[in-house]
N, C-alpha and C positions, 0 to 999 in steps of 0.2 A: 504493500501499500504507500505512495508517495504524495504527497503534500506539498506546492509550491505557495508559498505565502510571498506576494510580491512587496509587500508594505505590514510591518507588525505595526500597530500602535496598542500601548502600553497605557494603564492608568495608574498616574505615578501620586501618591498621598505622601507628601513632604511630613516630616515627622515635626508635631509639636515642640518647639522649646519652652523652657520655664520663661517665664516672663525675666527680659533683660536686665530691667532695674529693682533695685529693692525697695519697692515700694513700704510707706512704712502706713500701715493699717491704724495706729495707734494714735495717729493726727489727724484726722476726718476734717476736711472742709466745711465749715459748717455758715450758712445766711441768715444774717439777719436782716432785713428787708433788702435792700439794695446792696448792701455792703459783708463783704468774706470776711471771715477768719478762722479757726480750727478748734475743736472739741474733741475730747474723749471719747470713747466709744459710749460711756454712759452718759452722754451729752452734758459736760461738763465744760465750757469754755475756759480753753486753753490759751487761746492768742485773740485778742477782741478784735471783733469783726468791724475792719476799717479798709477796708480793698477791696477796690472795683471787681477783682475776682483772683480765687483762689485757687491753684493744682495741689495735686497730690504732692507729700514730701516722696522723694526720690534721694538713696543716699546721702540723707542729712540736708538736702536743700529742697525745697519748693519753688516755683515761680507766682510772683504776685503782678497784678495790676494794679497801677496807682497812676489813676488820672487814663491817661492814652498809651502810656508805656509798661514795660514788664521790666521787674527786676528782680532779685532771689532775697529771700530768708532763710534764717536756718531755725532750727527747731526752740531755739528761745525767744524766737518772732523778730529778733535783730535782722536789721537790712544788711545784707552781707554784700551784696553787688547792685550797685545805686539800680534805679529804676529809668532806664534808656533803651529800653530793647524794643522792637516792634514785634519782635517773635520771639521766644524762652521757652524752651525744650527743656525737657526734664533730664536732671544728670544723671548719667550712666556709665558703667565700666568700659574701656576700649584699651587698644594695647597700641603704642607707641616702637616703631623698630628701634635695637639697638644694637651695633654690633656687637658679636661673641653672647646675645643673650638669644636664646630661641623664642620665639612666640614676642620679643620683646617686652616693655615697661607695663605695667598694669599701671591705667592712670585713670581718673575720672574728667571726665569735660558733660560740656551739654552745646546742644544746634542753637544758635542764634542769632538774631540780626538787628544789626542796626541800621537798616535803610527800609523804607517803605515798600520799594521793590520786594522785600523779603529774603534778599540772597542772604545767605546763611551763612555763618563764620562757626570755628568750636572754639569756646573760651571753656578755662580753669576755673576752680571753685572762688578764686579770687577776681574773677574776669578779667580775666589778660588773656587776650585773645592768641590762641596757639597757632603755630607755623604752617602746620597742618593738621587735618582731621584724625583723629587715631582711626583706627581698625576694628571692626567691629563682628563677631561672629554671624555668618550668614544665615542663619535659622533665628537670630533675635529680629528679624527686623518682621513688621507685623506680616506685610505683604508676600514676603516667604513662607510664611506658618500656616496661608491660607490652604486648604485641599485644592490640588490642581486637578485635573479630568482633561486629557488630551481623548480629540475626537480621533476614532478609525475612519478613516480614507477609502481604503480599499484591501479585500483581499480576495485572492483566487486561490484553487483548487484544483488537483489534477486527482480524482477521488472517483474509481467505479461506484457505478448507480445499483446498488446492489437490489435488484427485481424493483425497481421501479419505485425505490422507498423515499427520492425526494426529487423535488425540479431542479433545484438551487441549494445549493450551501451558501451562508452569509456569514457567517464567524463561527468560531469555535473558545475551547477554553479546555484547563482543568481544573479537577477537585485537589485541596489540599490533601495531603496522604495517598494519593493513587496517582498512578502512571498513566492511567486511561484519559486520551481525549475525547472530548462531548464536539458533536458538530451543531449548530442550532441551523435549519434551515427549511426550505419552503416548499411548499406542495399544495396544488390548486391553491394559490393564493394564500395558505393559512401555514403560521408557524410550529416546529416542533423541535425536539432533540432528539438525535438519536448518538450512539457509542460506536468506538471504532468497530465493534462487533457486529453493528447494525444492527443491534436493538434498541426499539424505540423507546428513549427515557421520558420525553414529553409527548404529550399524542400531538398530533399536527391539526391544534383547534385552535390556536391563539393569532389576533390579530397582528400581533408583533409581541417579540421576546428581545429584550436589550438585556447582554449581561454586568453584572455589576461586580464590583470586586472593593473589598476592604477587608483590613485587619487577617488577610491570607485565606479568608472565605470568597467563596463564589456563590453569588447571587443572581438569580434570573428577575428580569423586570416584566411582566405580561401584562397583555390585555386581551379582552374576549368581551364581547357586544359590548363595549363601548367603556369597562369597566377595569378599573387596574388592580394587581396583584401581585403578591411576589413567591415565588419557588427558590426550593435551595439547588444547588449547582447541581445535584444526583436528582431533580426533580421531585422532591419533595413539596407538597405545599405546605409553605408557611404564612400566608395571609391570602383569603380568599380573594379572587377578583371581583369585589361587590362594591370598590371605592372609584369616584370618580376621579380621584386624581391620587396622586402618593411623590411623597420625596424623600428620597433617605438620605439621611445626616450622618455626618460621625461627630459623635458627642467623645470629650476626654477620655474614658473608659468603653462606652457600647456605640455600637449603630443603633438610629432611631428612624422610625418612618413616622411622616405627618400624612394622614392621608386625611381627605376632605371626603364627604358621605352625604347626602339629603341636605347638601347648605351646612353643614357644622363640619368644624378640622377638632382631629382627634390626633395622640401621639402613641404610635407602637412601637414595643422592640421586635427582631428582626424575629422573635419566637413566636408574636401575634399576640403579648402579653400588653395589656393597658398599662402605659406609664401617665398619660393624662385621659380618664376617661369620658371628663366632662364635654361635652363640646363647647366649643365658641366659635366665635367667627373668622378670627383667623389665627394664628399661630406660628411665629419665625422661631428659630433655635439663634440661639446669640450666646457665644462664648461659654458654654458649660451650660444652659438651662435655656430655657423657652418663655418668648415674650406673647404674653395670649392676651387679646382683643376680642371685649365684647359686641352685642348688638350695637351699644351708644356708642362706639370707635374709641372707648376709653381701654386703656393698658396697664397690665398688672405682668405679673411675671412668676413663672413656677422653676424652683431649683429641684434640684436631684435628687435632692435628699427631702423632699416630698414637702418643704415648704412652700407656700403660697400668698403673695402680692394680689389682691384682691384689684382686677379692674378699678384703678380711679382716676390714672393720670394721663394727661395730654400724650406723652409720651414716656418711654421706659428704657434704659440699656443699662448692661454688665457693667462692671466697673472692676479690670483686670482678672474678672475671669473668680472671683471670690464673693464673699456673701455682703457685699453694698452695693446698691445703684444707683445710677443717674437719672432723676425725672422730672418730668415737664409739668407743672401743676397749671390749676386751673388759670390763672393769673399769664402764663406766659413764662413764668421764671426757672431755673434751673435749681437744685437740690440734691443732696444725695439723702437715702435710705439705708437702715440695713435690710437682713433677711426677716426679722420680725416686724419689720415695718415702722421701725423708730424713726422718724424723721429728725435730719441734721440740717433744721432752719425753721425760722416763723417771718411769719409776712407781716 
């Protein structure tokens, strides 16, 4: 049996790295009206609200806005770098090359800009411009930690058609722990799967079959009579094709499926176990949890430890994948809450 593949396209999931900066979760940006300061986790004011903006502390420093410019304070609330920047990013670790030392020297730096155009330079914790920006690990850049899936463009096969089993082979895959090759094929306009022994693994009864690979496992997203479901790579039914649509997302520890059915949205795991069984208008995966949207377009959050923030905010976003959320209140201002729903702001 010969098989010729003209072009092989792979699914690449780039490993998520730990958060590059050491974000200090013991000092939470706290808003009072329109001014920002910092509070302890039990909501006691540590640094009085007097700034126009306040970012999270990272490596012992936080960027704050005074008027129209940004500077940096330390954990005592002292302004250690004057507010003169149009852009002030968090401090983080980087590496400067040094002859004779593999990997170079570890240094703290922040990206900042003195120009209205936003042209960035790198500065030290003393506000001194560095002659060059340090190198950083590739996977510590957020854009490089987002799972990327390539597009399968073309595969051709030279495989004997055993007793008219198929009209055309469109794709193939393997299942972890097995040397067997499985072929997704079309017959009479319908799709199915057979193996190298020409055994039918998935009957030719689906309008489409799309292979999904994640965490070393192979899945098949199928559509039948306009509805979507998921099979395992060896043909076992995991999620029945009775959903209007579905989206597989890669969580920190497991894979999840956001399913839409009869105008409601739910979340299941790949074994068809309910994760979010209450139907919402919409659900979106966000950095280790799920943003849930109610029928009146308000947003809440579902943490993977089953804590739930009921939908009551105009917008909501996870902070660094932890137990804090950034929320937009009914008056259009932003603030922070924790997983228990405690608010670090007063209007």
